[in-house]
N, C-alpha and C positions, 0 to 999 in steps of 0.2 A: 626670617630669623626671629623677628619680634613676636610673630604669632606663635612660634614654637616656644619661645621663652614665656609668653603669657600663659599658654596652655600648661606648661610645666609648673608655673607658679600657682595656677588654679588647682592642679593635682596636689601640689605640696600643701596648699592651704586646706584642702579637704581631708588629707591624710590624718592630721591630728584629731579631727572630729571622729573619724572612723575608729582610731585607736582609743580615743576617750570613750566612745560608745561601748567598745569591748571591755575596757577596764572598769567602766561603771557597773557592768554586770558580774564582775569577777566574784564578789562575795554577796551577791543579792540574796541568796538563801539564808545567810547568817543574820541579816538585818531585817528581812521581810517575812520569812516563813515563821509561823507560830510553832513553838516547841510544844511537846506533849505535856499536859498537866501532871502526868504520871512521872515522878522524879526518878523512877527506876530506869527509864530510858536514857541511854547515852548517845551523844552525837556520833554518827558513823562517818568515817573519813571518806566514804564514797559520795557524800553529798556534793552537789556541784551546781553552779549557775552558768548560764549561757545566754547569748543573744538568740532570739527565736524569731523567725519570719512567719508572718501570717500565711496560713494555708500550706505550710511546708512542715511535714513531720520531723521532729527532732528526737533523737534517741540517746539514752544514757545506759550503758552496759554496766551491770552490777553483779556481784556474787552474794548470795544469801547462804548462811551456814546452818546446818542441822542443829536443833536445840536452841535456836534463837528466835525471839519475837521481833518483828520489824514494824516500824511505822514510817510510811513514806508520805510526805506531804509536798504539795506543789504550790508555789506562790508566783505571781506574775504582775506585770504592769498592765492593769486593766484599761488604762487610757489608750493604749496602743493595741494590745493583743485581744481585747474583748473581755466580756464578763466571765465566761466559763471556758476553761481549756478542756479539750478532749484528752483524757489520760487513760492509758492502758498499760497493764503489766503483761508482757509477752515472753514466752519461752520458745527458743528454737529447739526443736526435737528432731533427732535424726531417725527417720523412718525407712523401713525396708519395704519395697514392693516388687512384685514380679511383673516383668514386661515380656511380651512375645514379639520377636522380631523375625522378619523374613530374611533368610540368608541364601544368597545365590551362589551356586557351585557348578563346576564343570563335572560332567559324568561321561564316561566312555560309552559310545554307542555299540551295542552288541548285535551280532547277526542272529539268525534263527537257531544256530547251534550253541549260542551263548558265548561266542568268541568275539573279542574286540575287533572292530572294523577299522580302527585308526582314526575315526571321527569322534568328536565330542559334542555334547549338547548341554544347554543351560538347564539346571534343575533348581527349583526354589523349595526350600524346606523351612518350617517354623522352628525357632529355637527359643526356649524360655531361659531367662536369666534374671538374677536379682540385682536391683539397683538401690542405692541409698540416696535420700534427698533430705534437705533441711526443711522442716515444716514449721511455720510460726503458729503457735497455739496461744490464744488469748486466755489468760488466767483470770483477769479482772478488767472490767471496762466501766469507767465512771458514768457512761451513758445509761447503764443499767442500775445505777445507784444515785439518782438525782443529781448528777454532775458533781459528786463529792470531790473535794480537792485533797483528800487523804484516805489512806487505807492502812489497816493493821492486820497482820497475819503471823502465824507461827510457821517456821520452816521445818518440815518433817524430814527433809533431805537437803543436802547442799546442792545448789544448782546456779546456773547463770541465768539471769533475767534481763529483760530490756524494759526500761521505763520509757514509754513512747508518749510524747506530748505534741499536740497540734493546736494552734491558736486560730479561732474563727475570725478575729479582727473585730473592728467596730464599724457601725454604719458610717458612710462617707461624710454625712453632715456633722458627726461628732468628732471625726478625725480631721480637724482643721489643717493640720500640717501635712497630711498625706503620708505619714510615716508608717511603714509596715514591719519594722523590726523593733522588738522590745525585749526587756529582760525577763527571764524566768529562772526560778530556782527550784531545785529538787532537794529537799531536806530529808535525810535518812537517819532514823534513830533505831537503836537496837538494845535488847537486854536478854539475859538468859530466860528461856521459857520457864515460868514458875511451875513447880510441882503442885498440882491441884488434885484433890480427891484422895481416895484410900490407898 
């Protein structure tokens, strides 16, 4: 009974630490991500912070609207998550493709005069049909842009996007505590696309 009570007390003692770690990350983007120097950008309500585990992709689903410019920047706890995060903008696109399937059917066996004999045989025929599947298309990858922590773009159509973040972690000799979960924030800013040109 004492072992059970001690185990329960140990769990109860670590629970506030886990809750504190989650609440520490709650507004991480507000206090740690740099705002755009362009004052026309407004803070977007889809901005969010979360606890991120080293080596595990974390995703934030957002909607961007036609006629808006967006700036997405990511900030993180470098002491735990490493120097550079892998950041990608991904769109799920529903694509149609054609598949060929073999369909097995029963067919009546005919005699020499073309009349049914009462027996059946298995016949395989090919059937074409259209299927739809979600395909993830990478629109932007910071690995192709010197591991940039921010991206700006104009939305030419309204669409759902995924901001995907993955932390590499730090070398073991630098991570003295052996912790692999840290805070990351995704700051989203937007403004109406300026009319430029004639």
